[in-house]
N, C-alpha and C positions, 0 to 999 in steps of 0.2 A: 491410421495413427491412432493408436488406443486411447480411451477415453482419461488413463492416469498421464499419459505422455502430454495429452490436451491440455491438461491442468495444469500440468507441471510448467508447459511453454507460456501457458497463460501468467500461473503468478510472476515466472520471470519478468512477464512486461507490466509489473505493478507499479504505478508512477512513482508514489513513496519509495518504493525499492530503488527503482533506476536512480531517484535525485540520490537515496544515500549511498549508492555505491557510486557515484561519479564524483560526490564529495569526500570519497573515501572513509566514510563513516561505518562504524560496525552500529550494529544494533546495539549494545551498549550505550557508546557514546551517545547517539540518539534518544536511546531513551532516557539519558541524564542528559539531556539539552531540553526534552520538553517534558520531565516530569512523570513518564509512566517505566513500567517494567518492560524490560524485553522479551516477556512472554506475548504482554500486548503488541509489540513492533512486530513479533514474526504472526501473531492471528490477524494483523492487520496485511502485511505482506503475503498472506496467503487465502487471503479473501473470506478467512473462517470469522472475522470480527470485522465492524466500521466504525470509525473512529466518531467519537462524540462532538457536537459541535463545538464544545471547549476546546479538545484535543484537534480540530480541525484548522481551529484559531492558533493553536500552539504552533503545529506544523505547517500554516501558511508564514509564520512571523521567523522560524527556522530555516523554511526553503525559501521565503523573499518572495513568495507567491501570494495572491490575495488570498483569503479563505473562497471567495465563490468560485476562483480558476481553479484550486485545488477540489471543490469537490466537486467541479465539473469533469476535472480528470477523472476521477475516482468514478464517478458515475459512469462515466463513459466505457471506462475498466470493467466495472463489474458488468454491465449490461453484455459484455463479451464472454461473460464465462461459461466454458464448453459443459456440456451436459451430457446426460445417458441417449435424450430425447436427439439428439444431432448427430450421432453415431450412424 
């Protein structure tokens, strides 16, 4: 599997994205719910950016998870990011 395909598969496992889709929320719905732009949601879901502590708190409130639980899930997901070195 090429790197681009592995990254796409990895991004699909983003805990925030998976929760959002299970709740049938669009990026626009979630961004309105927590007060950020849809661009921020997209960057978080693609792993290009990490939510700030305040945003983790808002996401935890929205998802019904604890901030620490959400940060742990995020860190575990980030750790799995594919790289060219693993090809």
